C-alpha positions in Angstrom: -2.6 -161.9 -73.7 -5.5 -163.7 -74.9 -8.7 -163.1 -73.8 -10.0 -166.5 -72.0 -6.5 -166.0 -69.7 -7.7 -162.1 -69.0 -11.2 -163.8 -67.9 -9.7 -166.4 -65.7 -7.6 -164.1 -64.2 -10.3 -161.3 -63.6 -12.4 -164.3 -61.8 -9.6 -165.0 -59.6 -9.0 -161.9 -58.5 -12.8 -160.4 -58.0 -12.6 -157.7 -60.6 -15.1 -157.1 -63.4 -14.4 -158.3 -66.7 -14.3 -154.9 -69.1 -16.0 -154.8 -72.2 -13.9 -156.1 -75.1 -12.7 -152.4 -76.6 -12.5 -152.2 -80.6 -9.1 -152.6 -82.2 -7.3 -149.1 -82.9 -6.9 -147.8 -85.4 -4.4 -148.4 -88.0 -1.7 -145.4 -87.8 -2.0 -142.8 -90.3 0.9 -142.9 -93.4 2.4 -140.2 -93.3 3.0 -139.1 -97.3 6.4 -139.2 -98.3 8.5 -136.1 -98.7 8.7 -134.7 -102.4 12.2 -133.6 -103.3 11.0 -131.9 -105.7 9.2 -129.4 -103.3 12.3 -129.2 -100.7 14.6 -128.4 -103.6 11.7 -125.4 -104.4 11.6 -124.1 -101.2 15.3 -124.2 -100.9 15.4 -122.1 -104.5 12.8 -119.6 -103.0 14.9 -119.0 -99.7 18.3 -118.7 -101.6 16.3 -116.0 -104.0 15.1 -114.1 -101.1 18.3 -114.0 -99.8 19.6 -112.4 -102.9 16.6 -110.3 -103.0 17.7 -108.7 -99.2 21.6 -109.2 -99.9 21.3 -107.0 -103.1 19.5 -104.5 -101.4 22.2 -104.0 -98.8 25.1 -104.6 -101.5 24.2 -101.1 -102.6 24.6 -99.8 -99.2 27.6 -101.9 -99.2 29.2 -100.2 -101.6 30.2 -96.6 -100.1 33.9 -97.1 -98.9 35.2 -97.2 -95.3 37.2 -94.9 -92.9 40.1 -97.5 -92.8 41.4 -96.1 -89.4 37.8 -96.0 -87.6 37.4 -99.6 -88.7 40.7 -100.5 -87.7 40.1 -99.4 -84.2 36.6 -100.9 -83.9 38.6 -103.9 -84.8 41.0 -103.4 -82.2 38.1 -102.7 -79.9 36.6 -106.5 -80.6 39.6 -107.9 -80.4 40.5 -107.0 -76.8 37.4 -109.4 -76.2 38.7 -112.6 -77.3 40.6 -114.3 -74.2 43.0 -117.5 -74.4 41.3 -119.9 -72.0 44.1 -120.7 -70.8 45.7 -116.6 -69.7 43.5 -114.6 -68.5 44.4 -111.7 -70.7 43.0 -110.7 -74.0 44.5 -112.2 -77.0 45.7 -108.6 -78.4 47.5 -107.4 -75.0 49.2 -111.0 -75.2 50.9 -109.9 -78.6 49.0 -112.8 -80.0 47.5 -110.5 -83.2 50.4 -109.1 -85.3 48.6 -107.0 -87.7 45.3 -105.4 -88.9 44.7 -104.0 -91.8 41.7 -102.5 -93.3 41.0 -101.6 -96.9 38.5 -98.8 -98.4 36.7 -102.1 -99.6 35.8 -102.9 -96.5 38.6 -106.0 -96.5 39.9 -106.7 -93.3 43.0 -108.7 -93.2 44.3 -109.7 -89.3 47.7 -111.8 -89.1 48.2 -113.7 -85.8 49.7 -116.2 -84.4 49.3 -118.9 -81.1 51.6 -118.6 -78.0 52.7 -122.3 -79.3 51.9 -124.8 -82.3 50.5 -127.1 -80.0 48.0 -124.3 -78.1 45.3 -126.6 -77.4 42.7 -123.3 -78.4 43.7 -123.4 -81.9 40.3 -124.5 -83.3 38.8 -122.1 -81.2 40.6 -119.0 -81.3 41.3 -118.4 -84.9 37.5 -118.9 -85.4 37.1 -116.5 -82.5 38.9 -113.8 -84.2 37.5 -114.0 -87.6 33.9 -114.0 -86.8 34.9 -110.7 -84.2 36.3 -108.9 -86.7 33.7 -109.7 -88.9 31.2 -108.5 -86.1 32.9 -105.0 -86.8 30.4 -102.6 -88.8 32.3 -101.5 -91.6 34.0 -104.8 -92.5 32.7 -107.1 -95.4 35.0 -109.8 -95.7 37.8 -110.9 -93.2 41.1 -112.4 -94.3 42.8 -114.2 -91.5 46.4 -115.1 -91.9 47.7 -117.6 -88.7 51.5 -117.7 -88.8 54.2 -119.0 -86.5 56.8 -117.0 -87.3 57.9 -115.3 -85.6 57.2 -117.6 -83.0 55.3 -115.8 -80.2 56.9 -115.2 -76.9 55.8 -113.2 -73.4 58.2 -110.3 -74.4 55.2 -109.8 -76.7 52.8 -109.0 -74.1 51.8 -105.3 -73.2 53.4 -103.8 -70.5 49.4 -104.3 -69.4 49.9 -108.0 -69.7 52.5 -108.2 -67.9 51.2 -106.7 -65.1 48.0 -108.7 -65.0 50.0 -111.4 -64.9 52.5 -110.5 -62.5 55.4 -110.7 -64.6 56.3 -107.1 -63.7 
């Protein structure tokens, strides 16, 4: 708005004229980010991560007790539920096999209630995450299969009872 126009409005409405304010200083220029600095920072973080994992790797070299770790994995998998069925996936019979090697590698063979299961994007990732979170598990191999196809007879007796099928 022009200064002359502002004065006319002030007189019309009986307002005192405001003293002219100096123009605002230009905004500070932000220096551009140096790509070398970002790369250097990322390399430093990676080196620190390797140092920490190298120290932990010495502890990880000890063999694990496969049976104990397997039981812990099954316990963890019993906390994973199919979003459409109020029963955990282990009791539903979606887990076909859980095997643990002395090296700490866990192998989980699982299926879904159907190949078109809406939870197909969620359940395998959650199974892998829960398995990996178990103490003693160093690596996880998840095998998603559809043979043999899942059917309600694969559910445990507890699952059938919970769903009112007994």
